[in-house]
All heavy atoms as TSV, in Angstrom:
chain	resi	resn	atom	element	x	y	z
A	1	MET	N	N	-26.675	10.088	166.590
A	1	MET	CA	C	-27.979	9.450	166.509
A	1	MET	C	C	-28.168	8.886	165.141
A	1	MET	O	O	-27.795	9.647	164.075
A	1	MET	CB	C	-29.102	10.413	166.927
A	1	MET	CG	C	-30.276	9.790	167.152
A	1	MET	SD	S	-31.681	10.782	168.031
A	1	MET	CE	C	-30.905	10.811	169.661
A	2	LYS	N	N	-28.719	7.671	164.871
A	2	LYS	CA	C	-28.976	7.149	163.589
A	2	LYS	C	C	-29.985	7.953	162.864
A	2	LYS	O	O	-30.911	8.565	163.427
A	2	LYS	CB	C	-29.572	5.706	163.877
A	2	LYS	CG	C	-28.537	4.763	164.346
A	2	LYS	CD	C	-29.258	3.479	164.499
A	2	LYS	CE	C	-28.364	2.335	165.141
A	2	LYS	NZ	N	-29.027	1.044	165.312
A	3	PRO	N	N	-29.748	7.895	161.453
A	3	PRO	CA	C	-30.802	8.660	160.650
A	3	PRO	C	C	-32.061	7.896	160.733
A	3	PRO	O	O	-32.172	6.701	160.922
A	3	PRO	CB	C	-30.097	8.725	159.320
A	3	PRO	CG	C	-29.119	7.569	159.318
A	3	PRO	CD	C	-28.661	7.450	160.737
A	4	ILE	N	N	-33.167	8.606	160.424
A	4	ILE	CA	C	-34.496	7.903	160.512
A	4	ILE	C	C	-34.597	7.097	159.052
A	4	ILE	O	O	-34.388	7.632	158.018
A	4	ILE	CB	C	-35.666	8.981	160.516
A	4	ILE	CG1	C	-35.455	9.733	161.726
A	4	ILE	CG2	C	-37.047	8.361	160.380
A	4	ILE	CD1	C	-36.368	11.012	161.917
A	5	ASP	N	N	-34.950	5.829	159.251
A	5	ASP	CA	C	-35.078	5.035	158.065
A	5	ASP	C	C	-36.610	4.987	157.737
A	5	ASP	O	O	-37.431	5.065	158.636
A	5	ASP	CB	C	-34.686	3.639	158.375
A	5	ASP	CG	C	-33.226	3.521	158.503
A	5	ASP	OD1	O	-32.423	4.374	157.902
A	5	ASP	OD2	O	-32.683	2.690	159.334
A	6	GLU	N	N	-37.006	4.811	156.435
A	6	GLU	CA	C	-38.372	4.605	156.145
A	6	GLU	C	C	-38.800	3.217	156.648
A	6	GLU	O	O	-37.998	2.293	156.553
A	6	GLU	CB	C	-38.471	4.612	154.458
A	6	GLU	CG	C	-38.323	6.023	153.999
A	6	GLU	CD	C	-38.593	5.987	152.472
A	6	GLU	OE1	O	-39.428	5.188	152.050
A	6	GLU	OE2	O	-37.906	6.772	151.788
A	7	GLN	N	N	-40.024	3.151	157.045
A	7	GLN	CA	C	-40.518	1.875	157.693
A	7	GLN	C	C	-42.048	1.742	157.166
A	7	GLN	O	O	-42.789	2.728	157.151
A	7	GLN	CB	C	-40.537	1.908	159.131
A	7	GLN	CG	C	-41.064	0.765	159.818
A	7	GLN	CD	C	-41.038	0.859	161.291
A	7	GLN	OE1	O	-40.763	2.054	161.847
A	7	GLN	NE2	N	-41.040	-0.340	162.072
A	8	HIS	N	N	-42.352	0.550	156.724
A	8	HIS	CA	C	-43.637	0.136	156.280
A	8	HIS	C	C	-44.453	-0.048	157.433
A	8	HIS	O	O	-44.190	-0.865	158.352
A	8	HIS	CB	C	-43.620	-0.976	155.373
A	8	HIS	CG	C	-45.013	-1.408	154.988
A	8	HIS	ND1	N	-45.831	-0.769	154.020
A	8	HIS	CD2	C	-45.802	-2.508	155.498
A	8	HIS	CE1	C	-46.905	-1.411	153.992
A	8	HIS	NE2	N	-47.005	-2.400	154.822
A	9	ILE	N	N	-45.594	0.599	157.516
A	9	ILE	CA	C	-46.528	0.420	158.555
A	9	ILE	C	C	-47.877	-0.290	157.955
A	9	ILE	O	O	-48.400	0.032	157.052
A	9	ILE	CB	C	-47.014	1.678	159.187
A	9	ILE	CG1	C	-45.722	2.409	159.786
A	9	ILE	CG2	C	-48.018	1.586	160.310
A	9	ILE	CD1	C	-45.885	3.659	160.316
A	10	ALA	N	N	-48.248	-1.412	158.616
A	10	ALA	CA	C	-49.292	-2.195	158.019
A	10	ALA	C	C	-50.603	-1.700	158.146
A	10	ALA	O	O	-51.472	-1.933	157.311
A	10	ALA	CB	C	-49.193	-3.536	158.742
A	11	GLU	N	N	-50.852	-0.845	159.108
A	11	GLU	CA	C	-52.223	-0.139	159.168
A	11	GLU	C	C	-52.014	1.429	159.392
A	11	GLU	O	O	-50.933	1.809	159.850
A	11	GLU	CB	C	-52.999	-0.716	160.303
A	11	GLU	CG	C	-52.192	-0.660	161.705
A	11	GLU	CD	C	-53.041	-1.475	162.660
A	11	GLU	OE1	O	-53.098	-2.705	162.596
A	11	GLU	OE2	O	-53.349	-0.873	163.672
A	12	PRO	N	N	-52.977	2.114	159.002
A	12	PRO	CA	C	-52.831	3.590	159.139
A	12	PRO	C	C	-52.664	4.144	160.537
A	12	PRO	O	O	-53.268	3.472	161.512
A	12	PRO	CB	C	-54.126	4.143	158.555
A	12	PRO	CG	C	-54.967	3.000	158.226
A	12	PRO	CD	C	-54.279	1.720	158.495
A	13	GLY	N	N	-51.862	5.151	160.606
A	13	GLY	CA	C	-51.645	5.669	162.036
A	13	GLY	C	C	-50.774	6.980	161.859
A	13	GLY	O	O	-50.403	7.296	160.701
A	14	LEU	N	N	-50.462	7.531	162.865
A	14	LEU	CA	C	-49.702	8.777	162.870
A	14	LEU	C	C	-48.439	8.385	163.740
A	14	LEU	O	O	-48.583	8.409	164.948
A	14	LEU	CB	C	-50.484	9.946	163.377
A	14	LEU	CG	C	-49.646	11.389	163.408
A	14	LEU	CD1	C	-49.083	11.683	161.978
A	14	LEU	CD2	C	-50.415	12.348	163.999
A	15	VAL	N	N	-47.325	8.197	163.089
A	15	VAL	CA	C	-46.117	7.873	163.775
A	15	VAL	C	C	-45.183	9.066	163.823
A	15	VAL	O	O	-45.026	9.822	162.760
A	15	VAL	CB	C	-45.362	6.752	163.103
A	15	VAL	CG1	C	-43.903	6.543	163.836
A	15	VAL	CG2	C	-46.210	5.532	163.076
A	16	VAL	N	N	-44.712	9.520	165.017
A	16	VAL	CA	C	-44.010	10.673	165.226
A	16	VAL	C	C	-42.788	10.290	165.797
A	16	VAL	O	O	-42.437	9.162	166.524
A	16	VAL	CB	C	-44.737	11.694	166.150
A	16	VAL	CG1	C	-45.943	12.263	165.345
A	16	VAL	CG2	C	-44.987	11.220	167.461
A	17	VAL	N	N	-41.622	11.174	165.599
A	17	VAL	CA	C	-40.317	10.986	166.122
A	17	VAL	C	C	-40.206	11.934	167.247
A	17	VAL	O	O	-40.421	13.169	167.063
A	17	VAL	CB	C	-39.266	11.101	165.167
A	17	VAL	CG1	C	-37.822	10.953	165.734
A	17	VAL	CG2	C	-39.377	10.166	163.953
A	18	LEU	N	N	-39.905	11.486	168.489
A	18	LEU	CA	C	-39.599	12.387	169.597
A	18	LEU	C	C	-38.143	12.346	169.981
A	18	LEU	O	O	-37.815	11.324	170.360
A	18	LEU	CB	C	-40.660	11.980	170.755
A	18	LEU	CG	C	-42.127	11.973	170.426
A	18	LEU	CD1	C	-42.833	11.266	171.526
A	18	LEU	CD2	C	-42.654	13.350	170.268
A	19	ASP	N	N	-37.525	13.488	169.905
A	19	ASP	CA	C	-36.199	13.498	170.537
A	19	ASP	C	C	-36.404	14.173	171.939
A	19	ASP	O	O	-36.822	15.198	172.108
A	19	ASP	CB	C	-35.346	14.425	169.583
A	19	ASP	CG	C	-34.985	13.748	168.349
A	19	ASP	OD1	O	-34.727	12.588	168.288
A	19	ASP	OD2	O	-34.980	14.465	167.281
A	20	ILE	N	N	-35.769	13.379	172.944
A	20	ILE	CA	C	-35.992	13.891	174.215
A	20	ILE	C	C	-34.648	14.127	174.885
A	20	ILE	O	O	-33.687	13.497	174.600
A	20	ILE	CB	C	-36.552	12.636	175.127
A	20	ILE	CG1	C	-37.974	12.244	174.450
A	20	ILE	CG2	C	-36.593	12.928	176.547
A	20	ILE	CD1	C	-38.304	10.889	174.929
A	21	THR	N	N	-34.576	15.336	175.512
A	21	THR	CA	C	-33.373	15.760	176.112
A	21	THR	C	C	-33.669	15.992	177.533
A	21	THR	O	O	-34.709	16.640	178.004
A	21	THR	CB	C	-32.953	17.107	175.503
A	21	THR	OG1	O	-32.696	16.981	174.037
A	21	THR	CG2	C	-31.716	17.649	176.204
A	22	GLY	N	N	-32.722	15.490	178.416
A	22	GLY	CA	C	-32.933	15.642	180.003
A	22	GLY	C	C	-31.624	15.851	180.626
A	22	GLY	O	O	-30.558	15.631	180.026
A	23	GLY	N	N	-31.740	16.148	181.934
A	23	GLY	CA	C	-30.483	16.298	182.687
A	23	GLY	C	C	-29.704	15.044	183.055
A	23	GLY	O	O	-28.457	15.044	183.283
A	24	ASP	N	N	-30.362	13.932	183.166
A	24	ASP	CA	C	-29.778	12.682	183.488
A	24	ASP	C	C	-30.471	11.486	182.788
A	24	ASP	O	O	-31.646	11.621	182.206
A	24	ASP	CB	C	-29.616	12.485	184.994
A	24	ASP	CG	C	-30.987	12.519	185.586
A	24	ASP	OD1	O	-31.868	11.621	185.275
A	24	ASP	OD2	O	-31.191	13.294	186.357
A	25	GLU	N	N	-29.886	10.304	182.720
A	25	GLU	CA	C	-30.294	9.129	182.070
A	25	GLU	C	C	-31.685	8.632	182.674
A	25	GLU	O	O	-32.640	8.255	181.982
A	25	GLU	CB	C	-29.353	7.930	182.173
A	25	GLU	CG	C	-28.278	8.176	181.208
A	25	GLU	CD	C	-27.272	6.844	180.922
A	25	GLU	OE1	O	-27.868	5.756	181.214
A	25	GLU	OE2	O	-26.118	7.218	180.799
A	26	ASP	N	N	-31.687	8.774	184.099
A	26	ASP	CA	C	-33.084	8.223	184.757
A	26	ASP	C	C	-34.112	9.061	184.277
A	26	ASP	O	O	-35.323	8.518	184.132
A	26	ASP	CB	C	-32.835	8.269	186.241
A	26	ASP	CG	C	-31.863	7.264	186.841
A	26	ASP	OD1	O	-31.575	6.258	186.082
A	26	ASP	OD2	O	-31.300	7.529	187.836
A	27	THR	N	N	-33.988	10.402	184.171
A	27	THR	CA	C	-35.122	11.146	183.712
A	27	THR	C	C	-35.563	10.909	182.434
A	27	THR	O	O	-36.833	10.731	182.095
A	27	THR	CB	C	-34.846	12.692	183.884
A	27	THR	OG1	O	-34.341	12.956	185.163
A	27	THR	CG2	C	-35.935	13.615	183.422
A	28	VAL	N	N	-34.666	10.758	181.471
A	28	VAL	CA	C	-34.958	10.462	180.116
A	28	VAL	C	C	-35.625	9.192	179.902
A	28	VAL	O	O	-36.597	9.004	179.116
A	28	VAL	CB	C	-33.800	10.535	179.082
A	28	VAL	CG1	C	-33.962	10.099	177.697
A	28	VAL	CG2	C	-33.230	12.058	179.123
A	29	ARG	N	N	-35.204	8.108	180.571
A	29	ARG	CA	C	-35.711	6.635	180.545
A	29	ARG	C	C	-37.145	6.799	181.138
A	29	ARG	O	O	-38.069	6.076	180.638
A	29	ARG	CB	C	-34.895	5.717	181.308
A	29	ARG	CG	C	-33.582	5.440	180.614
A	29	ARG	CD	C	-32.813	4.431	181.335
A	29	ARG	NE	N	-31.442	4.222	180.676
A	29	ARG	CZ	C	-31.230	3.751	179.509
A	29	ARG	NH1	N	-32.176	3.172	178.849
A	29	ARG	NH2	N	-29.929	3.634	179.050
A	30	ALA	N	N	-37.365	7.601	182.292
A	30	ALA	CA	C	-38.793	7.687	182.800
A	30	ALA	C	C	-39.700	8.378	181.814
A	30	ALA	O	O	-40.855	7.973	181.722
A	30	ALA	CB	C	-38.672	8.597	184.098
A	31	VAL	N	N	-39.168	9.289	181.147
A	31	VAL	CA	C	-40.114	9.974	180.037
A	31	VAL	C	C	-40.450	9.006	178.982
A	31	VAL	O	O	-41.597	8.821	178.466
A	31	VAL	CB	C	-39.455	11.276	179.495
A	31	VAL	CG1	C	-40.149	11.767	178.255
A	31	VAL	CG2	C	-39.268	12.268	180.467
A	32	MET	N	N	-39.573	8.232	178.468
A	32	MET	CA	C	-39.708	7.229	177.364
A	32	MET	C	C	-40.687	6.105	177.975
A	32	MET	O	O	-41.547	5.653	177.312
A	32	MET	CB	C	-38.368	6.587	176.986
A	32	MET	CG	C	-37.684	7.525	176.040
A	32	MET	SD	S	-36.191	6.615	175.268
A	32	MET	CE	C	-35.058	6.369	176.623
A	33	ALA	N	N	-40.596	5.734	179.204
A	33	ALA	CA	C	-41.536	4.705	179.795
A	33	ALA	C	C	-42.831	5.220	179.894
A	33	ALA	O	O	-43.919	4.484	179.598
A	33	ALA	CB	C	-40.988	4.302	181.153
A	34	ALA	N	N	-43.057	6.469	180.247
A	34	ALA	CA	C	-44.413	7.065	180.340
A	34	ALA	C	C	-45.110	7.185	178.965
A	34	ALA	O	O	-46.219	6.939	178.792
A	34	ALA	CB	C	-44.292	8.451	180.978
A	35	LEU	N	N	-44.248	7.584	177.886
A	35	LEU	CA	C	-44.734	7.577	176.652
A	35	LEU	C	C	-45.126	6.132	176.136
A	35	LEU	O	O	-46.192	6.055	175.479
A	35	LEU	CB	C	-43.760	8.174	175.690
A	35	LEU	CG	C	-43.391	9.670	175.821
A	35	LEU	CD1	C	-42.161	10.076	174.955
A	35	LEU	CD2	C	-44.693	10.527	175.560
A	36	ASP	N	N	-44.381	5.189	176.560
A	36	ASP	CA	C	-44.683	3.801	176.142
A	36	ASP	C	C	-46.055	3.246	176.791
A	36	ASP	O	O	-46.739	2.494	176.190
A	36	ASP	CB	C	-43.508	2.896	176.618
A	36	ASP	CG	C	-43.537	1.536	176.041
A	36	ASP	OD1	O	-43.819	1.320	174.778
A	36	ASP	OD2	O	-43.387	0.492	176.883
A	37	GLU	N	N	-46.364	3.855	177.949
A	37	GLU	CA	C	-47.655	3.456	178.586
A	37	GLU	C	C	-48.917	4.199	177.822
A	37	GLU	O	O	-49.941	3.709	177.809
A	37	GLU	CB	C	-47.717	3.820	179.954
A	37	GLU	CG	C	-46.729	2.904	180.888
A	37	GLU	CD	C	-46.810	3.189	182.342
A	37	GLU	OE1	O	-47.791	3.814	182.649
A	37	GLU	OE2	O	-45.930	2.737	182.981
A	38	ARG	N	N	-48.509	5.357	177.237
A	38	ARG	CA	C	-49.681	6.147	176.683
A	38	ARG	C	C	-49.933	5.804	175.221
A	38	ARG	O	O	-51.017	5.673	174.782
A	38	ARG	CB	C	-49.295	7.609	176.711
A	38	ARG	CG	C	-50.343	8.457	176.057
A	38	ARG	CD	C	-49.943	9.989	176.226
A	38	ARG	NE	N	-50.960	10.789	175.724
A	38	ARG	CZ	C	-51.986	11.306	176.367
A	38	ARG	NH1	N	-52.155	10.901	177.617
A	38	ARG	NH2	N	-52.768	12.088	175.670
A	39	TRP	N	N	-48.859	5.507	174.426
A	39	TRP	CA	C	-48.927	5.177	173.026
A	39	TRP	C	C	-48.121	3.987	172.677
A	39	TRP	O	O	-47.205	3.591	173.444
A	39	TRP	CB	C	-48.426	6.417	172.088
A	39	TRP	CG	C	-48.974	7.670	172.297
A	39	TRP	CD1	C	-50.479	7.828	172.364
A	39	TRP	CD2	C	-48.504	9.029	172.534
A	39	TRP	NE1	N	-50.614	9.167	172.468
A	39	TRP	CE2	C	-49.522	9.834	172.473
A	39	TRP	CE3	C	-47.124	9.327	172.508
A	39	TRP	CZ2	C	-49.336	11.291	172.682
A	39	TRP	CZ3	C	-46.955	10.805	172.786
A	39	TRP	CH2	C	-48.036	11.735	172.645
A	40	ALA	N	N	-48.324	3.427	171.477
A	40	ALA	CA	C	-47.541	2.270	171.008
A	40	ALA	C	C	-46.241	2.952	170.636
A	40	ALA	O	O	-46.231	3.937	169.797
A	40	ALA	CB	C	-48.206	1.617	169.832
A	41	THR	N	N	-45.090	2.581	171.209
A	41	THR	CA	C	-43.866	3.177	170.867
A	41	THR	C	C	-42.744	2.022	170.474
A	41	THR	O	O	-43.037	0.971	170.600
A	41	THR	CB	C	-43.201	3.935	172.066
A	41	THR	OG1	O	-42.771	3.080	173.089
A	41	THR	CG2	C	-44.325	4.979	172.575
A	42	SER	N	N	-41.691	2.578	170.084
A	42	SER	CA	C	-40.427	1.694	169.787
A	42	SER	C	C	-39.835	1.196	171.120
A	42	SER	O	O	-38.915	0.418	171.135
A	42	SER	CB	C	-39.426	2.495	168.874
A	42	SER	OG	O	-39.121	3.706	169.521
A	43	GLY	N	N	-40.349	1.607	172.301
A	43	GLY	CA	C	-39.776	1.173	173.561
A	43	GLY	C	C	-38.647	2.075	174.050
A	43	GLY	O	O	-38.220	3.048	173.370
A	44	VAL	N	N	-38.316	1.733	175.246
A	44	VAL	CA	C	-37.214	2.503	175.891
A	44	VAL	C	C	-35.972	2.260	175.183
A	44	VAL	O	O	-35.499	1.082	175.178
A	44	VAL	CB	C	-37.010	2.296	177.426
A	44	VAL	CG1	C	-35.931	2.956	177.965
A	44	VAL	CG2	C	-38.469	2.631	178.110
A	45	GLY	N	N	-35.248	3.181	174.542
A	45	GLY	CA	C	-34.017	2.880	173.674
A	45	GLY	C	C	-32.798	3.468	174.453
A	45	GLY	O	O	-32.856	3.932	175.632
A	46	PRO	N	N	-31.786	3.411	173.691
A	46	PRO	CA	C	-30.535	3.903	174.269
A	46	PRO	C	C	-30.453	5.380	174.473
A	46	PRO	O	O	-31.144	6.245	173.716
A	46	PRO	CB	C	-29.393	3.568	173.241
A	46	PRO	CG	C	-30.220	3.269	171.867
A	46	PRO	CD	C	-31.513	3.054	172.304
A	47	VAL	N	N	-29.711	5.824	175.491
A	47	VAL	CA	C	-29.530	7.196	175.829
A	47	VAL	C	C	-28.198	7.512	175.419
A	47	VAL	O	O	-27.218	6.777	175.699
A	47	VAL	CB	C	-29.922	7.352	177.365
A	47	VAL	CG1	C	-29.526	8.795	177.832
A	47	VAL	CG2	C	-31.327	7.032	177.691
A	48	ARG	N	N	-27.909	8.729	174.974
A	48	ARG	CA	C	-26.496	9.115	174.576
A	48	ARG	C	C	-26.152	10.521	175.147
A	48	ARG	O	O	-27.104	11.340	175.482
A	48	ARG	CB	C	-26.360	9.159	173.061
A	48	ARG	CG	C	-27.152	10.190	172.349
A	48	ARG	CD	C	-26.939	10.071	170.849
A	48	ARG	NE	N	-27.679	10.958	170.234
A	48	ARG	CZ	C	-27.494	12.246	169.870
A	48	ARG	NH1	N	-26.312	12.738	170.330
A	48	ARG	NH2	N	-28.290	13.063	169.186
A	49	ARG	N	N	-24.810	10.701	175.229
A	49	ARG	CA	C	-24.330	11.996	175.679
A	49	ARG	C	C	-23.422	12.468	174.510
A	49	ARG	O	O	-22.709	11.742	173.935
A	49	ARG	CB	C	-23.420	11.800	176.845
A	49	ARG	CG	C	-24.088	11.442	178.072
A	49	ARG	CD	C	-23.163	11.482	179.361
A	49	ARG	NE	N	-23.795	11.147	180.502
A	49	ARG	CZ	C	-24.541	12.043	181.313
A	49	ARG	NH1	N	-24.641	13.202	181.013
A	49	ARG	NH2	N	-25.099	11.564	182.419
A	50	ASP	N	N	-23.680	13.819	174.135
A	50	ASP	CA	C	-22.806	14.433	173.237
A	50	ASP	C	C	-21.655	15.143	173.845
A	50	ASP	O	O	-22.010	15.990	174.800
A	50	ASP	CB	C	-23.709	15.433	172.327
A	50	ASP	CG	C	-24.764	14.704	171.581
A	50	ASP	OD1	O	-24.415	13.593	171.038
A	50	ASP	OD2	O	-25.767	15.336	171.217
A	51	PRO	N	N	-20.458	14.922	173.495
A	51	PRO	CA	C	-19.307	15.600	174.125
A	51	PRO	C	C	-19.545	17.132	174.070
A	51	PRO	O	O	-19.771	17.742	173.050
A	51	PRO	CB	C	-18.117	15.043	173.328
A	51	PRO	CG	C	-18.565	13.861	172.729
A	51	PRO	CD	C	-20.036	13.975	172.490
A	52	GLY	N	N	-19.306	17.714	175.181
A	52	GLY	CA	C	-19.349	19.173	175.277
A	52	GLY	C	C	-20.793	19.778	175.439
A	52	GLY	O	O	-20.955	20.981	175.520
A	53	GLU	N	N	-21.805	18.915	175.262
A	53	GLU	CA	C	-23.143	19.332	175.456
A	53	GLU	C	C	-23.635	18.917	176.861
A	53	GLU	O	O	-23.352	17.781	177.211
A	53	GLU	CB	C	-24.059	18.754	174.432
A	53	GLU	CG	C	-23.680	19.247	173.054
A	53	GLU	CD	C	-24.012	20.599	172.691
A	53	GLU	OE1	O	-25.132	21.075	173.235
A	53	GLU	OE2	O	-23.234	21.356	172.079
A	54	PRO	N	N	-24.588	19.790	177.540
A	54	PRO	CA	C	-25.072	19.301	178.792
A	54	PRO	C	C	-26.190	18.234	178.466
A	54	PRO	O	O	-26.862	18.189	177.612
A	54	PRO	CB	C	-25.646	20.581	179.341
A	54	PRO	CG	C	-25.949	21.460	178.207
A	54	PRO	CD	C	-24.879	21.016	177.121
A	55	GLY	N	N	-26.436	17.423	179.511
A	55	GLY	CA	C	-27.567	16.458	179.571
A	55	GLY	C	C	-27.331	15.299	178.671
A	55	GLY	O	O	-26.299	15.040	178.104
A	56	VAL	N	N	-28.412	14.491	178.468
A	56	VAL	CA	C	-28.395	13.380	177.675
A	56	VAL	C	C	-29.674	13.431	176.657
A	56	VAL	O	O	-30.532	14.166	176.946
A	56	VAL	CB	C	-28.554	12.023	178.501
A	56	VAL	CG1	C	-27.148	11.896	179.403
A	56	VAL	CG2	C	-29.702	12.026	179.440
A	57	ARG	N	N	-29.558	12.580	175.596
A	57	ARG	CA	C	-30.607	12.578	174.677
A	57	ARG	C	C	-30.998	11.283	174.246
A	57	ARG	O	O	-30.244	10.265	174.398
A	57	ARG	CB	C	-30.049	13.309	173.299
A	57	ARG	CG	C	-29.850	14.816	173.583
A	57	ARG	CD	C	-29.111	15.395	172.499
A	57	ARG	NE	N	-28.946	16.917	172.554
A	57	ARG	CZ	C	-28.262	17.557	173.449
A	57	ARG	NH1	N	-27.611	16.780	174.366
A	57	ARG	NH2	N	-28.175	18.739	173.585
A	58	ALA	N	N	-32.137	11.080	173.861
A	58	ALA	CA	C	-32.672	9.789	173.319
A	58	ALA	C	C	-33.779	10.104	172.294
A	58	ALA	O	O	-34.376	11.189	172.206
A	58	ALA	CB	C	-33.355	8.942	174.379
A	59	ARG	N	N	-34.156	9.004	171.461
A	59	ARG	CA	C	-35.048	9.239	170.423
A	59	ARG	C	C	-36.050	8.044	170.532
A	59	ARG	O	O	-35.720	6.895	170.815
A	59	ARG	CB	C	-34.510	9.141	169.059
A	59	ARG	CG	C	-35.498	9.140	167.915
A	59	ARG	CD	C	-34.789	9.379	166.580
A	59	ARG	NE	N	-34.368	10.693	166.409
A	59	ARG	CZ	C	-33.674	11.103	165.404
A	59	ARG	NH1	N	-33.105	10.368	164.542
A	59	ARG	NH2	N	-33.396	12.469	165.317
A	60	ILE	N	N	-37.310	8.224	170.355
A	60	ILE	CA	C	-38.396	7.363	170.566
A	60	ILE	C	C	-39.429	7.510	169.413
A	60	ILE	O	O	-39.634	8.682	169.058
A	60	ILE	CB	C	-39.150	7.311	171.889
A	60	ILE	CG1	C	-39.954	6.127	172.039
A	60	ILE	CG2	C	-39.814	8.452	172.073
A	60	ILE	CD1	C	-40.416	5.918	173.479
A	61	TYR	N	N	-39.885	6.544	168.808
A	61	TYR	CA	C	-41.029	6.607	167.780
A	61	TYR	C	C	-42.198	6.192	168.349
A	61	TYR	O	O	-42.262	5.284	169.147
A	61	TYR	CB	C	-40.703	5.623	166.615
A	61	TYR	CG	C	-39.246	5.922	165.993
A	61	TYR	CD1	C	-38.159	5.310	166.491
A	61	TYR	CD2	C	-39.279	6.677	164.862
A	61	TYR	CE1	C	-36.853	5.514	165.908
A	61	TYR	CE2	C	-37.945	6.992	164.293
A	61	TYR	CZ	C	-36.779	6.395	164.746
A	61	TYR	OH	O	-35.597	6.808	164.323
A	62	ALA	N	N	-43.300	7.018	168.209
A	62	ALA	CA	C	-44.696	6.639	168.825
A	62	ALA	C	C	-45.741	6.870	167.811
A	62	ALA	O	O	-45.700	7.759	166.899
A	62	ALA	CB	C	-44.870	7.680	169.869
A	63	ASP	N	N	-46.729	5.781	167.852
A	63	ASP	CA	C	-47.866	5.806	167.034
A	63	ASP	C	C	-48.834	6.437	167.964
A	63	ASP	O	O	-49.468	5.819	168.739
A	63	ASP	CB	C	-48.229	4.434	166.609
A	63	ASP	CG	C	-49.506	4.427	165.668
A	63	ASP	OD1	O	-50.253	5.434	165.791
A	63	ASP	OD2	O	-49.696	3.385	164.921
A	64	VAL	N	N	-49.164	7.705	167.676
A	64	VAL	CA	C	-50.108	8.486	168.719
A	64	VAL	C	C	-51.496	8.142	168.520
A	64	VAL	O	O	-52.379	8.610	169.247
A	64	VAL	CB	C	-49.847	10.041	168.667
A	64	VAL	CG1	C	-48.491	10.349	169.097
A	64	VAL	CG2	C	-50.160	10.557	167.330
A	65	LEU	N	N	-51.891	7.366	167.460
A	65	LEU	CA	C	-53.256	6.788	167.262
A	65	LEU	C	C	-53.604	5.459	167.937
A	65	LEU	O	O	-54.714	5.044	167.968
A	65	LEU	CB	C	-53.610	6.849	165.799
A	65	LEU	CG	C	-53.471	8.186	165.017
A	65	LEU	CD1	C	-53.861	7.970	163.645
A	65	LEU	CD2	C	-54.363	9.139	165.734
A	66	ARG	N	N	-52.537	4.798	168.387
A	66	ARG	CA	C	-52.673	3.517	168.926
A	66	ARG	C	C	-52.375	3.560	170.415
A	66	ARG	O	O	-51.313	4.081	170.836
A	66	ARG	CB	C	-51.836	2.495	168.207
A	66	ARG	CG	C	-52.210	2.218	166.836
A	66	ARG	CD	C	-51.483	1.169	166.093
A	66	ARG	NE	N	-51.082	0.135	166.972
A	66	ARG	CZ	C	-50.029	-0.689	166.548
A	66	ARG	NH1	N	-49.220	-0.361	165.590
A	66	ARG	NH2	N	-49.643	-1.674	167.343
A	67	PRO	N	N	-53.099	2.943	171.348
A	67	PRO	CA	C	-52.837	3.003	172.722
A	67	PRO	C	C	-51.547	2.134	173.028
A	67	PRO	O	O	-51.174	1.299	172.419
A	67	PRO	CB	C	-54.196	2.375	173.324
A	67	PRO	CG	C	-54.810	1.573	172.237
A	67	PRO	CD	C	-54.414	2.225	171.052
A	68	GLY	N	N	-50.991	2.498	174.173
A	68	GLY	CA	C	-49.798	1.853	174.704
A	68	GLY	C	C	-50.192	0.650	175.401
A	68	GLY	O	O	-51.218	0.090	175.475
A	69	ARG	N	N	-49.069	0.167	176.164
A	69	ARG	CA	C	-49.200	-1.228	176.809
A	69	ARG	C	C	-50.245	-1.244	177.975
A	69	ARG	O	O	-50.851	-2.270	178.170
A	69	ARG	CB	C	-47.942	-1.568	177.356
A	69	ARG	CG	C	-46.709	-1.609	176.399
A	69	ARG	CD	C	-45.431	-1.839	177.113
A	69	ARG	NE	N	-44.277	-1.624	176.078
A	69	ARG	CZ	C	-43.478	-2.487	175.595
A	69	ARG	NH1	N	-43.684	-3.780	175.966
A	69	ARG	NH2	N	-42.640	-2.278	174.785
A	70	HIS	N	N	-50.413	-0.146	178.513
A	70	HIS	CA	C	-51.227	-0.133	179.732
A	70	HIS	C	C	-52.487	0.650	179.691
A	70	HIS	O	O	-53.164	0.918	180.688
A	70	HIS	CB	C	-50.465	0.348	181.024
A	70	HIS	CG	C	-49.215	-0.488	181.193
A	70	HIS	ND1	N	-49.204	-1.774	181.700
A	70	HIS	CD2	C	-47.944	-0.195	180.998
A	70	HIS	CE1	C	-47.979	-2.232	181.826
A	70	HIS	NE2	N	-47.100	-1.245	181.453
A	71	SER	N	N	-52.740	1.098	178.465
A	71	SER	CA	C	-53.986	1.924	178.161
A	71	SER	C	C	-55.185	0.901	178.086
A	71	SER	O	O	-55.079	-0.219	177.690
A	71	SER	CB	C	-53.792	2.656	176.854
A	71	SER	OG	O	-52.783	3.659	177.079
A	72	PRO	N	N	-56.384	1.445	178.362
A	72	PRO	CA	C	-57.595	0.495	178.239
A	72	PRO	C	C	-57.876	0.271	176.857
A	72	PRO	O	O	-57.614	0.764	175.901
A	72	PRO	CB	C	-58.733	1.412	178.874
A	72	PRO	CG	C	-58.071	2.763	179.146
A	72	PRO	CD	C	-56.679	2.619	178.821
């Protein structure tokens, strides 16, 4: 997984990094899509498998103070 880079944010907010682990790609993508609807996120990103480790992993960045795509 890529290291976290510093990023300038134009307006105040609380951005968090969420590392998601699941049994399969469909589950992890569904979790990322649900987060994308709730908060402003970096979107559904790549899913990876680590050799010798069970399941798959992904990382998403979320601004938990800003509503997502489908929030009122």
